[in-house]
ZAVEX-116171 format. One line per field, with one value per residue (C-alpha): x, y, z; residue number from 1; residue in three letters. Coordinates in steps of 0.1 Angstrom, whole numbers, plus 2048, in hexadecimal, padded with zeros to 3 digits. Each point is the difference from the previous one (the first is absolute). Example, Ala and Ser with C-alpha at 12.3 -4.5 7.8 and 13.67 -1.06 7.14 Angstrom:
BEGIN
u	c(87B_80E)
v	c(7D3_822)
w	c(84E_7F9)
i	c(1_2)
aa	c(ALA_SER)
***
This chain:
BEGIN
u	c(83D_806_7F1_81B_7F5_819_80D_7F3_80A_7E5_803_7FE_7DF_7F0_80F_7F1_7DF_7FD_809_7E3_7E9_808_7FA_7E0_7F0_80F_7DE_802_821_7F2_7E7_7E3_7E7_813_7DF_7F2_7F5_802_812_823_80C_815_826_805_801_7DC_7EB_7DF_802_800_80E_7F7_819_809_80E_815_80F_807_810_816_80C_806_815_813_80C_7EE_818_7FF_7DA_7E7_7E1_7F2_7E4_7DD_7E9_7EF_7DE_7FD_7DD_803_813_821_80B_821_80B_7FD_813_81C_803_804_81B_813_7FF_80C_81D_80A_7FD_816_81B_802_7FF_81E_813_7F9_80E_820_805_7FB_81E_815_822_81D_814_823_80F_7F3_818_7E5_7F6_80F_818_808_81C_816_825_81E_7F1_815_7F2_812_7F6_808_808_801_800_811_7F4_7DC_7FD_807_80A_7E8_7F0_7FA_7EF_7DF_7F4_7EF_820_7F7_817_7F3_80C_806_7F6_7DF_7F6_80D_80B_824_81B_825_80B_805_821_80B_7FA_825_810_821_7EF_804_7E0_802_7DD_805_813_80E_819_81A_7FF_7DA_801_7F8_80D_813_819_80C_7FE_806_826_80F_7E9_800_80E_7EB_803_7EE_7E8_7FB_7DF_810_7FB_818_7FB_812_81F_7FC_81A_7E5_7F9_814_803_81A_818_81C_810_823_807_824_80E_7E6_7F8_7DC_7E8_7EF_7DD_7F0_7DB_7E1_7F0_7DC_7F6_817_820_820_80D_825_80A_81C_801_81B_81B_81B_821_812_7E3_7F5_7E1_7F5_7E4_805_7EA_810_7E4_807_81A_805_81A_7FE_7FF_809_80D_7DF_7EA_7F0_7FF_7DC_7F5_7E0_803_7F7_81D_7EC_81E_824_812_81C_81F_7EE_808_7ED_812_7EE_81A_7FB_81A_80B_80D_824_7F7_804_7E4_7F1_7F1_7E3_7FD_7E9_819_7FA_823_7FE_7FD_7DA_807_818_7F3_808_7EB_7DD_7F8_810_7E3_7E1_7E2_7E5_7F9_824_807_824_808_824_811_81A_819_7FD_80D_825_80B_7DF_80D_816_7E5_7FA_7E1_7ED_7F5_7FD_7EF_80D_7F2_818_7F8_81E_80A_7DD_7DD_7E9_7DE_7F6_7DF_807_7E2_812_820_80C_821_7F3_7F6_816_7E9_7F1_7DC_7EE_7EB_7EC_807_803_800_81C_809_822_80C_81C_7E9_7E3_7E7_7EE_810_7F4_816_7FD_805_817_80A_7E4_7FF_7E3_7DE_805_7E9_7FE_7ED_7E9_7F8_805_824_805_7EB_813_81A_7EA_7E0_7F7_809_7EB_809_7F9_7F7_7FE_7F8_7F0_7FF_7DD_7E5_7DC_7EC_7DC_804_80F_7E8_7DF_7E7_7E6_813_7EF_7DF_7F7_7E1_7FC_7E5_7F5_80B_7E3_7FE_81B_7FD_825_80E_7FA_806_818_7FE_81B_7FF_815_823_81F_80A_822_807_7FB_7FA_812_817_819_800_80F_7FC_822_7F7_7DB_807_7F0_7DF_805_7ED_808_7F0_7ED_7E7_7FF_7F9_7DC_7F7_808_7E0_80A_81B_7FF_811_7FC_816_7FA_7DD_7EF_7FA_803_7E5_7E5_7ED_7E2_816_814_7EC_809_825_815_813_820_800_81D_7F0_818_81E_7F5_7F3_822_815_810_7F1_80D_813_7FD_7F3_800_7DD_808_81F_7EC_7FC_804_803_7DD_7F2_7E0_802_7E0_800_7E4_803_7E6_80B_7EF_80B_7F4_7EB_81B_81A_7E7_7F7_825_803_7E4_807_7ED_805_7F3_7E0_7E9_80E_819_802_7F2_816_805_7EF_7E8_7DD_7E8_803_826_804_7FB_7E6_7EB_802_7F5_7E5_7F3_7FF_7EB_7E9_7FB_7F6_7E8_7F2_7FA_7ED_7EB_7F8_7F6_7E6_7F6_7FA_7EA_7EA_7E1_812_801_816_7E8)
v	c(821_7EF_813_808_814_818_7F9_7DC_7DE_7EA_7DF_7FB_7EE_81D_819_7EC_7FE_825_806_7E9_812_821_7F2_7EE_81D_81D_810_808_812_813_812_7E7_803_7F4_7FC_7E8_7DE_7F0_7DF_7FE_7E4_7E5_805_7DD_7FA_7F3_820_7ED_7FD_81D_803_816_819_7EB_7E5_81A_80C_7DC_7F8_81E_7F6_7DD_80B_819_7E8_7DE_7F2_81E_807_7E3_80D_7DE_807_7F1_812_81F_808_823_805_824_80F_813_821_805_816_7E2_7EB_819_802_7DA_800_81C_7EC_7E1_814_80C_7DD_7F3_81B_7F9_7DB_804_813_7E5_7E6_816_800_7DA_7FD_818_7F3_80F_81A_7F5_81D_817_80B_7F8_7DD_7E5_7E9_7E2_7EA_7E3_80A_7EA_7E3_7E9_7E9_7E4_7F4_7DC_805_820_7FC_820_7FC_800_811_823_80D_7F5_7E5_7DD_7E0_7F7_7DD_7FE_808_823_81E_819_820_805_824_7F9_7E4_80B_825_7F6_818_801_80E_826_812_802_821_801_80D_7EE_7DE_7EB_7F4_7DD_7F0_7E3_7E1_7E2_7E4_7FD_7D9_801_811_7E7_80D_7F6_81A_7E8_7DF_807_7FE_7F5_80E_7EF_7DE_7E1_7DA_7E1_7FA_7DB_805_808_825_81D_80F_81F_7FB_812_803_7FB_7DD_7E6_7E9_817_7FF_7E7_7FA_7F9_7EE_7F6_818_7FA_7E5_80C_804_81C_7FF_815_7FD_814_814_80E_81F_7FA_802_7EC_7F0_7F9_7F1_7EC_7E8_7EE_81A_80B_813_7FE_7F1_810_7F6_811_803_80C_80F_803_801_824_815_826_80C_826_81B_7E8_81B_813_7E2_800_7E2_800_7E9_7FF_7E5_7F4_7F4_7E6_7F2_80C_7EB_810_803_7F8_814_801_80D_808_7FF_80D_7EF_807_7E9_802_7F6_823_80B_81A_7F8_80D_7F0_7F9_802_80A_80E_815_826_805_820_7EF_7FC_7DB_7F9_7F1_7FD_7F9_7EC_7EC_813_800_816_80A_812_802_815_808_806_7E6_81C_80D_7DF_7F7_7F3_807_816_7E4_7E6_7F4_7EB_7F7_7DC_7F2_808_7EC_800_7F3_7F8_7FB_7FB_7F7_7FD_819_800_819_805_814_812_815_7FC_816_809_810_823_81F_811_7F8_7F7_81B_7F7_820_821_805_81F_803_81C_810_80B_815_814_7FC_7F8_7E3_7F2_7E6_7E5_7E4_7DE_7E7_7E9_7FC_7E5_7EF_812_821_81F_819_81F_7F1_7E0_811_806_7DB_7F5_818_7E4_7E2_809_7DC_7F0_7EF_80F_7E8_80E_824_816_822_818_80E_815_7F4_821_809_81A_7E5_7E4_7FB_81B_7E4_7F8_81F_80F_823_80E_826_80D_81D_805_807_825_80A_80F_803_7DF_7E0_7DB_7EE_7DA_7EC_7DA_7E7_7F2_7F1_7DD_7EF_7E4_7DD_7DD_807_7E5_818_81B_7FF_81C_803_81E_809_823_819_812_825_821_825_819_817_810_810_7E7_80C_7F4_7DB_7F3_7DC_7EE_7DA_7E3_7DA_7E4_7DE_808_7E9_81E_825_811_817_81B_7EA_7E6_815_7F4_7DC_805_7FD_820_80C_825_816_822_80C_7F7_81A_819_800_801_81F_810_7F2_7E5_7DB_7EB_7DA_7F1_7DA_7EA_7DF_7FF_7DD_7EF_7FC_81A_812_820_813_826_815_826_817_825_821_81C_820_7FD_80D_7E7_7E3_809_7FF_7DD_7F3_7F3_7ED_7DE_80F_7EC_81A_822_817_806_820_81E_813_822_813_7FC_7E5_7E8_803_7ED_7DC_809_814_7E3_7E6_816_808_7DB_7F8_81E_7F6_7DD_80B_81B_7E6_7EA_81D_80C_7DD_801_823_7F7_7E3_818_812_820_805_81F_815)
w	c(AE9_821_81E_81A_81F_80F_823_804_7F4_7F0_7EE_7DA_803_812_7E7_7E3_812_805_7DC_7F6_817_7F0_7DE_809_813_7EC_7FD_825_7FB_7E2_816_803_81C_81E_813_7E6_80D_7DE_805_7F0_7EA_810_7FC_7F3_7DA_801_7FF_800_826_819_822_81E_80D_81F_7E9_7ED_821_80B_7DF_802_822_7F4_7E3_816_81B_801_81A_816_802_7FD_7EF_7F8_819_7FE_7E8_810_7F4_7EF_7F6_7F6_7E3_807_7F3_7EE_81D_817_7E7_7FE_825_800_7E5_813_820_7ED_7F2_823_80D_7E3_806_826_7FA_7E9_81B_818_7E8_7FC_825_802_7E8_815_80B_814_7EF_809_7ED_81B_81B_81A_7F7_816_7ED_815_7F3_809_7FF_804_7ED_7EA_7E5_7EE_7DD_7F9_7DB_7ED_7DA_7F5_7DC_80B_822_80D_822_81C_7EB_80C_7F3_811_808_7DE_7ED_7F8_803_81A_80F_825_7FB_7EE_817_822_7FD_804_7F3_804_821_7FD_804_825_812_808_7E0_80A_801_7E0_7EF_7F1_801_7E7_80A_7ED_803_7E4_802_7FA_7DF_7E5_7DF_7E1_808_81B_7ED_7DB_800_7E9_7E6_7DE_80C_7FB_807_7F7_81D_7F8_7EE_7DF_806_807_822_80D_815_822_81B_81A_7F4_812_7E2_7F1_81D_808_822_80C_821_7FA_81B_81B_819_7FE_7E4_7EB_7F2_7E5_7FB_7F6_81B_803_7ED_7E2_815_803_820_807_821_810_81D_813_7F9_818_800_7DF_7EC_7E0_7EB_7E0_7E7_7DC_7E6_7DD_7E6_7F5_7EF_802_7E8_800_81A_81B_819_7FC_809_822_817_80C_81C_814_81B_823_816_813_812_807_819_814_7EB_7DF_7E1_7DF_7E1_7E0_7E4_7DC_7EA_7DD_7E4_80C_824_80F_817_817_822_815_823_81D_81D_824_802_7E0_7FE_7FB_7EC_7E7_7DD_801_81F_7FA_825_822_810_7FA_7F2_7E6_7E3_7FB_7DF_7F3_7E1_7F6_7DF_7F8_7F8_824_80E_802_7DE_7F0_7E4_7F4_7FA_7DC_7F7_81E_800_824_820_81E_823_81A_825_817_824_80C_7F3_7F0_7EF_7E5_7EE_7E0_7F2_7E6_7EC_7E3_7F0_7E0_809_7FF_819_822_809_812_81E_804_812_825_816_81A_818_7F9_822_7F2_7E9_819_7E5_7F0_7E1_7E6_7F4_7E6_810_7EE_81D_818_81A_810_804_7EE_802_7E3_7F7_7E7_7ED_7DF_808_803_7E2_7E9_800_807_7ED_7F7_821_81A_821_81D_822_7F6_81D_805_81E_7FD_810_7FE_7FD_801_7E4_7E9_808_7ED_809_804_821_80F_808_80E_80F_807_816_815_824_818_80B_7E8_7DD_7FA_80D_7EC_807_7E9_804_7ED_801_7ED_803_7F2_7F6_803_7E7_80D_7F2_7DF_7F4_7F0_81B_823_818_80F_817_804_80C_818_7FD_802_7F8_7FE_818_7E8_818_823_81C_804_7DD_808_810_7FB_7ED_801_7F0_7FE_7F3_7EF_7F4_7E7_7E9_7FF_815_7F3_812_805_810_819_81E_7F8_803_81F_7FE_812_809_7F3_805_81A_7E9_7E7_81A_812_7E0_7F3_7E1_7DF_813_7F9_81D_805_801_803_7FF_7FD_7DA_7F2_7DE_7F1_818_7F8_814_807_807_80E_801_810_7FB_807_7E9_7EF_7E1_7E9_80C_7FF_7DC_7F8_80D_7EA_7DD_7E6_7F0_7DF_7FF_80E_7F7_810_825_80C_802_820_805_7EA_80D_80A_7E3_7FF_820_806_81B_7E7_7E7_819_80F_7DD_7F8_81E_7FB_7DC_808_81C_7E9_7E5_818_80C_7DD_7F5_81C_7F7_7DC_80A_815_7F5_7F9_7DA_804_7EA)
i	c(1_2_3_4_5_6_7_8_9_10_11_12_13_14_15_16_17_18_19_20_21_22_23_24_25_26_27_28_29_30_31_32_33_34_35_36_37_38_39_40_41_42_43_44_45_46_47_48_49_50_51_52_53_54_55_56_57_58_59_60_61_62_63_64_65_66_67_68_69_70_71_72_73_74_75_76_77_78_79_80_81_82_83_84_85_86_87_88_89_90_91_92_93_94_95_96_97_98_99_100_101_102_103_104_105_106_107_108_109_110_111_112_113_114_115_116_117_118_119_120_121_122_123_124_125_126_127_128_129_130_131_132_133_134_135_136_137_138_139_140_141_142_143_144_145_146_147_148_149_150_151_152_153_154_155_156_157_158_159_160_161_162_163_164_165_166_167_168_169_170_171_172_173_174_175_176_177_178_179_180_181_182_183_184_185_186_187_188_189_190_191_192_193_194_195_196_197_198_199_200_201_202_203_204_205_206_207_208_209_210_211_212_213_214_215_216_217_218_219_220_221_222_223_224_225_226_227_228_229_230_231_232_233_234_235_236_237_238_239_240_241_242_243_244_245_246_247_248_249_250_251_252_253_254_255_256_257_258_259_260_261_262_263_264_265_266_267_268_269_270_271_272_273_274_275_276_277_278_279_280_281_282_283_284_285_286_287_288_289_290_291_292_293_294_295_296_297_298_299_300_301_302_303_304_305_306_307_308_309_310_311_312_313_314_315_316_317_318_319_320_321_322_323_324_325_326_327_328_329_330_331_332_333_334_335_336_337_338_339_340_341_342_343_344_345_346_347_348_349_350_351_352_353_354_355_356_357_358_359_360_361_362_363_364_365_366_367_368_369_370_371_372_373_374_375_376_377_378_379_380_381_382_383_384_385_386_387_388_389_390_391_392_393_394_395_396_397_398_399_400_401_402_403_404_405_406_407_408_409_410_411_412_413_414_415_416_417_418_419_420_421_422_423_424_425_426_427_428_429_430_431_432_433_434_435_436_437_438_439_440_441_442_443_444_445_446_447_448_449_450_451_452_453_454_455_456_457_458_459_460_461_462_463_464_465_466_467_468_469_470_471_472_473_474_475_476_477_478_479_480_481_482_483_484_485_486_487_488_489_490_491_492_493_494_495_496_497_498_499_500_501_502_503_504_505_506_507_508_509_510_511_512_513_514_515_516_517_518_519_520_521_522_523_524_525_526_527_528_529_530_531_532_533_534_535_536_537_538_539_540_541_542_543_544_545_546_547_548_549_550_551_552_553_554_555_556_557_558_559_560_561_562_563_564_565_566_567_568_569_570_571_572_573_574_575_576_577_578_579_580_581_582_583_584_585_586_587_588_589_590_591_592)
aa	c(UNK_UNK_UNK_UNK_UNK_UNK_UNK_UNK_UNK_UNK_UNK_UNK_UNK_UNK_UNK_UNK_UNK_UNK_UNK_UNK_UNK_UNK_UNK_UNK_UNK_UNK_UNK_UNK_UNK_UNK_UNK_UNK_UNK_UNK_UNK_UNK_UNK_UNK_UNK_UNK_UNK_UNK_UNK_UNK_UNK_UNK_UNK_UNK_UNK_UNK_UNK_UNK_UNK_UNK_UNK_UNK_UNK_UNK_UNK_UNK_UNK_UNK_UNK_UNK_UNK_UNK_UNK_UNK_UNK_UNK_UNK_UNK_UNK_UNK_UNK_UNK_UNK_UNK_UNK_UNK_UNK_UNK_UNK_UNK_UNK_UNK_UNK_UNK_UNK_UNK_UNK_UNK_UNK_UNK_UNK_UNK_UNK_UNK_UNK_UNK_UNK_UNK_UNK_UNK_UNK_UNK_UNK_UNK_UNK_UNK_UNK_UNK_UNK_UNK_UNK_UNK_UNK_UNK_UNK_UNK_UNK_UNK_UNK_UNK_UNK_UNK_UNK_UNK_UNK_UNK_UNK_UNK_UNK_UNK_UNK_UNK_UNK_UNK_UNK_UNK_UNK_UNK_UNK_UNK_UNK_UNK_UNK_UNK_UNK_UNK_UNK_UNK_UNK_UNK_UNK_UNK_UNK_UNK_UNK_UNK_UNK_UNK_UNK_UNK_UNK_UNK_UNK_UNK_UNK_UNK_UNK_UNK_UNK_UNK_UNK_UNK_UNK_UNK_UNK_UNK_UNK_UNK_UNK_UNK_UNK_UNK_UNK_UNK_UNK_UNK_UNK_UNK_UNK_UNK_UNK_UNK_UNK_UNK_UNK_UNK_UNK_UNK_UNK_UNK_UNK_UNK_UNK_UNK_UNK_UNK_UNK_UNK_UNK_UNK_UNK_UNK_UNK_UNK_UNK_UNK_UNK_UNK_UNK_UNK_UNK_UNK_UNK_UNK_UNK_UNK_UNK_UNK_UNK_UNK_UNK_UNK_UNK_UNK_UNK_UNK_UNK_UNK_UNK_UNK_UNK_UNK_UNK_UNK_UNK_UNK_UNK_UNK_UNK_UNK_UNK_UNK_UNK_UNK_UNK_UNK_UNK_UNK_UNK_UNK_UNK_UNK_UNK_UNK_UNK_UNK_UNK_UNK_UNK_UNK_UNK_UNK_UNK_UNK_UNK_UNK_UNK_UNK_UNK_UNK_UNK_UNK_UNK_UNK_UNK_UNK_UNK_UNK_UNK_UNK_UNK_UNK_UNK_UNK_UNK_UNK_UNK_UNK_UNK_UNK_UNK_UNK_UNK_UNK_UNK_UNK_UNK_UNK_UNK_UNK_UNK_UNK_UNK_UNK_UNK_UNK_UNK_UNK_UNK_UNK_UNK_UNK_UNK_UNK_UNK_UNK_UNK_UNK_UNK_UNK_UNK_UNK_UNK_UNK_UNK_UNK_UNK_UNK_UNK_UNK_UNK_UNK_UNK_UNK_UNK_UNK_UNK_UNK_UNK_UNK_UNK_UNK_UNK_UNK_UNK_UNK_UNK_UNK_UNK_UNK_UNK_UNK_UNK_UNK_UNK_UNK_UNK_UNK_UNK_UNK_UNK_UNK_UNK_UNK_UNK_UNK_UNK_UNK_UNK_UNK_UNK_UNK_UNK_UNK_UNK_UNK_UNK_UNK_UNK_UNK_UNK_UNK_UNK_UNK_UNK_UNK_UNK_UNK_UNK_UNK_UNK_UNK_UNK_UNK_UNK_UNK_UNK_UNK_UNK_UNK_UNK_UNK_UNK_UNK_UNK_UNK_UNK_UNK_UNK_UNK_UNK_UNK_UNK_UNK_UNK_UNK_UNK_UNK_UNK_UNK_UNK_UNK_UNK_UNK_UNK_UNK_UNK_UNK_UNK_UNK_UNK_UNK_UNK_UNK_UNK_UNK_UNK_UNK_UNK_UNK_UNK_UNK_UNK_UNK_UNK_UNK_UNK_UNK_UNK_UNK_UNK_UNK_UNK_UNK_UNK_UNK_UNK_UNK_UNK_UNK_UNK_UNK_UNK_UNK_UNK_UNK_UNK_UNK_UNK_UNK_UNK_UNK_UNK_UNK_UNK_UNK_UNK_UNK_UNK_UNK_UNK_UNK_UNK_UNK_UNK_UNK_UNK_UNK_UNK_UNK_UNK_UNK_UNK_UNK_UNK_UNK_UNK_UNK_UNK_UNK_UNK_UNK_UNK_UNK_UNK_UNK_UNK_UNK_UNK_UNK_UNK_UNK_UNK_UNK_UNK_UNK_UNK_UNK_UNK_UNK_UNK_UNK_UNK_UNK_UNK_UNK_UNK_UNK_UNK_UNK_UNK_UNK_UNK_UNK_UNK_UNK_UNK_UNK_UNK_UNK_UNK_UNK_UNK_UNK_UNK_UNK_UNK_UNK_UNK_UNK_UNK_UNK_UNK_UNK_UNK_UNK_UNK_UNK_UNK_UNK_UNK_UNK_UNK_UNK_UNK_UNK_UNK_UNK_UNK_UNK_UNK_UNK_UNK_UNK_UNK_UNK_UNK_UNK)
***
């Protein structure tokens, strides 16, 4: 049965050692003569040797906490025998030393308890990170790819979380940003599905409307020219040059046929209007087998709210989705087989990222919060025709539609928070305050890091360093910060850092309010923070947590050993006692 003392923490090795002592010397426990000076057998497996009682004590201390108390001292001459009473005193002292050494180790593993309402939680707010490429099939929200090609988390590495809801309940909250033109997905490029062609290598390849090889051009009615070519990122470019009033140039795609449900089909376009000269008009015509058609237009003079209007000006990331049956003449079309883009009156340039005519429904581009001034409340809407950089409530609301997409230049509004960052970023030290039994010193040192030097991450906005006033002004003895450090500071290194004082900012702030510490946060910044607080013992105990490696943090109240001060004091006393007893055991006193 393993020996387990009540009220103290000892290591497994020491527990096993005491168990062996009990078994080896059980005659003493059975009422033997405790004043006997008969040498006891050695506790090792070789019983042919004997050891003096000083060695037994030193071995016990070594097993208990070898790294805390060094008992590998030079041999001390003991020329007289030793009683069991002296031996038992030694073992008892070793146990006390082991217990207090264990407490000391627990405190060395102590960390800030950020769950406490009293612990400072510095954080950087208003930051904005951009991820170069987000593979939705392999990455989650706030993930990025590091320089070694591994998927990492902004939260795990830096303590970054999505920006919280605004304090103003009437302010929409949309912390995730994307650009429709920068979604790389088969949803955009697969039309027309099921059609193939001979690619010249004796293989069938899929026909795609975004490939220029499948388009033809017509310049019969223009003095200028029209060009259709492949663009970057699996897109299609259509542009004209040299056109003037009365000129019309067109490009046609006809490698498809839709023979049922024509009116229910949706014209879906995702495009950039890179150039639109004054007076230029772009018409997108869907034509059936009889030559009848419907038209959607890019026209500066059109009604922007009309179903047939794609856009009225240049822009990027424009999404147009309208059922053919909603357009003039759409219900009469029969067997769709041509898509014609006409540019007239002047020059225009389009980059088309997505084309589709096959779906009966719209693509969803996530959910967005808006403020309804009539109902005076926040409402959530599903986006179907976003334009340009678009901000939504969550990444998951976008990936429900585009779960296998690669989203280029995905952005997040974030906070970088101490309570979300690795606990290894922080160290604490708790100590007594001179001439005060109630007030304790709480020293918190560590910091925050802002991403930098990552190929796939851009810090669009580095943010502002802030903190919340959680104590009366008298508690804040010193609060300091530093920027652009080579590494996060430790308690032992605080004197080597050039600090900037921010004590008065917290002293002068209203209770529970957020105050601005520094506005000079930069990309790649390593921010050091140094807090020196004076608080009551119970509050200080509440601010102390444990990393789990050395036992639980002490609870507040309940007697000497229940407080951190009792634990630390006991540890020091135990070590001093062990040193003294070692000397005493080596003296001439046999303890008889």
